[in-house]
C-alpha positions as CSV (number, residue, x, y, z in Angstrom):
1,M,-14.5,-27.1,-3.0
2,S,-12.1,-24.7,-1.4
3,Q,-8.4,-25.1,-2.0
4,H,-7.8,-24.7,1.8
5,T,-8.7,-27.3,4.4
6,V,-8.6,-26.5,8.1
7,Q,-8.4,-29.1,10.9
8,Y,-11.1,-28.0,13.4
9,H,-10.7,-29.0,17.0
10,D,-13.2,-28.1,19.8
11,L,-11.1,-28.4,22.9
12,Q,-14.0,-27.6,25.2
13,Q,-12.7,-26.2,28.5
14,I,-8.9,-26.4,28.7
15,D,-6.3,-24.8,30.9
16,Y,-4.7,-21.8,29.4
17,Q,-1.1,-23.0,29.6
18,E,-2.1,-26.3,28.0
19,A,-3.8,-24.6,25.0
20,W,-0.8,-22.2,24.7
21,D,1.6,-25.2,24.6
22,L,-0.5,-26.9,21.9
23,Q,-0.5,-23.7,19.8
24,E,3.3,-23.4,20.1
25,S,3.7,-27.1,19.1
26,L,1.5,-26.7,16.0
27,L,3.3,-23.5,15.0
28,R,6.7,-25.1,15.4
29,I,5.7,-28.0,13.2
30,N,4.6,-25.6,10.4
31,V,7.6,-23.3,10.7
32,G,9.9,-26.3,10.7
33,L,8.3,-27.5,7.4
34,K,8.8,-24.1,5.9
35,L,12.4,-23.8,7.0
36,A,13.2,-27.3,5.7
37,A,11.7,-26.5,2.3
38,G,13.6,-23.2,2.1
39,R,13.4,-21.5,-1.3
40,R,13.4,-24.7,-3.2
41,V,9.6,-25.1,-2.8
42,A,7.0,-22.5,-3.5
43,P,5.2,-21.4,-0.3
44,E,1.9,-22.8,-1.5
45,K,3.5,-26.2,-2.1
46,V,4.9,-26.6,1.4
47,S,3.0,-29.3,3.4
48,T,1.9,-27.0,6.3
49,Q,-1.4,-27.8,7.9
50,H,-4.0,-25.3,9.0
51,H,-5.8,-25.6,12.3
52,L,-8.7,-23.8,14.1
53,L,-8.9,-24.4,17.8
54,F,-12.0,-23.4,19.7
55,C,-12.1,-23.6,23.5
56,E,-13.2,-22.0,26.8
57,H,-10.7,-21.3,29.6
58,P,-10.9,-21.2,33.4
59,H,-10.7,-17.6,34.6
60,V,-7.5,-16.1,33.3
61,Y,-6.0,-12.8,32.4
62,T,-3.4,-12.5,29.7
63,L,-1.1,-9.6,28.9
64,G,0.5,-9.1,25.5
65,K,4.2,-8.8,25.0
66,S,4.1,-5.0,24.7
67,G,1.2,-4.5,27.2
68,D,1.3,-2.5,30.4
69,A,1.3,-4.6,33.5
70,G,-0.4,-1.7,35.4
71,N,-3.6,-2.5,33.5
72,L,-4.0,-5.5,35.8
73,L,-5.7,-3.8,38.8
74,I,-5.6,-6.6,41.4
75,D,-2.7,-8.4,43.1
76,E,-2.0,-12.1,43.4
77,A,-4.1,-12.6,46.5
78,A,-7.1,-11.0,44.8
79,L,-6.5,-13.1,41.7
80,A,-6.6,-16.2,43.8
81,A,-9.7,-15.1,45.6
82,R,-11.4,-14.7,42.2
83,G,-10.2,-18.1,41.1
84,A,-8.1,-16.5,38.3
85,T,-4.6,-16.8,37.0
86,F,-2.4,-14.4,35.0
87,Y,0.0,-15.0,32.1
88,H,2.4,-12.6,30.3
89,I,2.3,-14.0,26.8
90,N,3.9,-13.5,23.3
91,R,0.9,-12.1,21.3
92,G,0.3,-8.5,20.3
93,G,-2.2,-6.3,22.2
94,D,-2.6,-5.4,25.9
95,I,-4.5,-7.2,28.7
96,T,-7.7,-9.2,28.3
97,Y,-9.7,-11.8,30.2
98,H,-10.7,-15.4,29.2
99,G,-13.2,-17.5,30.9
100,P,-16.3,-19.8,30.8
101,G,-19.0,-18.6,28.4
102,Q,-16.4,-17.1,26.0
103,I,-15.4,-18.6,22.7
104,T,-11.6,-18.3,22.5
105,G,-10.4,-19.1,19.0
106,Y,-6.9,-20.0,18.0
107,P,-6.3,-20.2,14.2
108,I,-3.0,-21.7,13.2
109,L,-2.9,-20.7,9.6
110,D,0.0,-20.4,7.1
111,L,-0.9,-17.0,5.6
112,E,1.4,-17.6,2.7
113,K,-1.3,-20.0,1.4
114,F,-4.0,-17.3,1.9
115,K,-2.6,-13.8,1.8
116,P,0.7,-12.8,3.5
117,D,-0.8,-9.6,5.1
118,I,-1.3,-9.4,8.8
119,H,-3.7,-6.4,8.5
120,W,-5.9,-8.4,6.0
121,Y,-5.8,-11.3,8.5
122,L,-7.0,-9.1,11.4
123,R,-9.7,-7.5,9.3
124,T,-11.0,-10.9,8.2
125,L,-11.2,-12.2,11.7
126,E,-13.2,-9.0,12.6
127,D,-15.5,-9.5,9.5
128,S,-16.3,-13.0,10.7
129,V,-17.6,-11.7,14.0
130,I,-19.4,-8.8,12.5
131,H,-21.3,-11.2,10.2
132,L,-22.2,-13.4,13.2
133,L,-23.5,-10.4,15.1
134,A,-25.7,-9.5,12.1
135,D,-27.3,-13.0,12.4
136,Y,-28.6,-11.8,15.8
137,G,-29.7,-8.3,14.6
138,L,-26.7,-6.6,16.1
139,K,-24.6,-4.1,14.3
140,G,-20.9,-4.7,14.9
141,G,-18.1,-2.6,13.7
142,R,-14.5,-1.3,14.1
143,I,-12.8,1.6,15.8
144,E,-9.7,2.8,14.1
145,G,-6.6,1.9,16.0
146,A,-8.4,-0.4,18.3
147,T,-8.4,-4.0,16.9
148,G,-11.4,-6.0,17.7
149,V,-15.2,-5.9,17.2
150,W,-17.4,-3.3,18.9
151,V,-21.1,-2.7,19.3
152,G,-22.8,0.6,20.2
153,L,-20.6,2.6,17.9
154,D,-23.2,5.4,17.7
155,E,-23.5,5.6,21.5
156,V,-21.5,7.6,24.0
157,V,-19.6,4.5,25.2
158,P,-19.0,1.8,22.6
159,R,-18.6,-1.7,23.9
160,K,-16.1,-4.3,22.8
161,I,-17.6,-7.8,22.3
162,C,-14.6,-9.5,20.7
163,A,-10.9,-8.9,21.5
164,I,-8.2,-9.9,19.0
165,G,-4.5,-10.4,19.6
166,V,-2.2,-12.5,17.5
167,R,1.4,-13.7,16.9
168,C,2.8,-14.5,13.5
169,S,6.1,-16.3,12.8
170,R,7.1,-16.9,9.1
171,W,3.5,-16.1,8.3
172,V,2.2,-18.9,10.6
173,T,-0.4,-17.5,13.0
174,M,-1.2,-18.3,16.6
175,H,-3.3,-16.8,19.5
176,G,-6.4,-15.2,18.0
177,F,-9.7,-13.9,19.4
178,A,-12.0,-14.0,22.4
179,F,-15.7,-13.6,21.7
180,N,-17.9,-12.9,24.7
181,V,-21.1,-15.0,24.5
182,N,-22.3,-15.8,28.0
183,T,-19.2,-14.3,29.7
184,D,-19.2,-13.1,33.3
185,L,-18.4,-9.5,32.6
186,T,-17.5,-8.6,36.2
187,Y,-14.1,-10.1,35.6
188,F,-13.3,-7.2,33.3
189,D,-13.7,-4.9,36.3
190,H,-10.2,-5.9,37.5
191,I,-8.4,-4.8,34.4
192,V,-8.2,-2.0,31.9
193,P,-9.4,-4.1,29.0
194,C,-7.0,-3.9,26.1
195,G,-5.5,-0.9,27.8
196,I,-8.5,1.2,26.7
197,R,-10.0,3.3,29.6
198,D,-12.9,5.2,28.0
199,K,-14.9,2.3,26.5
200,G,-16.8,-0.7,27.7
201,V,-17.1,-4.4,27.3
202,T,-20.1,-6.5,26.6
203,S,-21.3,-10.0,25.6
204,L,-23.9,-11.5,23.3
205,Q,-26.0,-12.4,26.3
206,A,-25.8,-8.8,27.6
207,E,-26.8,-7.4,24.3
208,L,-29.7,-9.8,23.7
209,G,-30.9,-10.1,27.3
210,R,-30.8,-13.9,27.3
211,P,-28.2,-16.7,27.5
212,L,-27.1,-18.4,24.3
213,E,-26.4,-22.1,23.5
214,M,-22.6,-22.2,23.2
215,A,-22.6,-25.0,20.7
216,T,-24.9,-23.1,18.4
217,V,-22.8,-19.9,18.5
218,K,-19.6,-21.9,17.9
219,G,-21.2,-23.5,14.8
220,Q,-22.2,-20.1,13.5
221,L,-18.8,-18.5,14.1
222,K,-17.0,-21.5,12.6
223,A,-19.1,-21.2,9.5
224,H,-18.5,-17.4,9.1
225,L,-14.8,-17.9,9.5
226,G,-14.8,-20.5,6.8
227,R,-16.7,-18.2,4.4
228,A,-14.6,-15.2,5.2
229,F,-11.2,-17.0,4.7
230,G,-12.5,-19.3,2.0
231,F,-11.7,-22.7,3.6
232,D,-13.4,-26.0,4.3
233,Y,-13.1,-28.0,7.5
234,A,-11.8,-31.5,8.2
235,E,-13.4,-32.4,11.5
236,T,-10.8,-33.8,13.9
237,V,-12.1,-36.0,16.7
238,T,-8.8,-37.4,18.0
239,P,-7.0,-35.4,20.7
240,L,-4.1,-33.2,19.7
241,E,-0.8,-34.0,21.4
C-alpha cells in the first residue's frame, strides 16, 4: 500500500469559477495547517490532505498570470456569441481553452510529502499522459521549453494534446492540466494556444478518428497518475464545499 492517499472527486461538468473557488479553499486549508505547524512538526507529519479533482467546464478561456492578453483573438461580443467566458487567473503559463470533452484535472498535493520540486511535478504530470497515450498506440512526448504533452514530434507541425499550468504555494499545488479527449478543437482558433504560434493542437478523438468514452479515459488517466506519483485513492462521493 502506498504511503500517500489522495481524495478523488469527479465533479462532472462544473462552472470554471466554482471549480477555481473550490481549489483555492482546499489550498488554503492545507497551507493553514502547514503554517500552524510551523517548524515544530516535520513536513511529512503535517495533516494536509491530497485531492485530485477531475471535471469538464463549459466553454472558457483562461490566461495565466504572466500571459499575453493579446493571445485572445476575439472580443467580448464574439466570446458571448461562442458561448464562452474568459478569466485571467493565478497559474503559470499563457492562454488555453477548457470545454466539454476535455478532462481538466486539478491536483491539490502537498509536494513536501512527495518531492518538493516543481520541475519533477510537471514532468510527472506529463509522464502520466504520455503513458495513457501509449495505451492507444500513440507516441506522446515533450518539447523543451514548452510544458505539456505533444504528439507528432517527428512531423513538420507537432500538436499539443495536453496543456499544463500550475500554481504552488508553500509546496501545495493547484490548477493542473487539460487533456483533450473529444474536445471541439475549433475553439482553439480564437486564441494563440499557450502563446505558441508555430504548432498545433489536437485531441484523442482527432488522432484516433473516433470519439472516446469519457468515463473510460478518466479511469485510465486516474490510474496512470496514481502509478506515476505513487499514491492510492480514497473515493469521495460526498460533494465538496
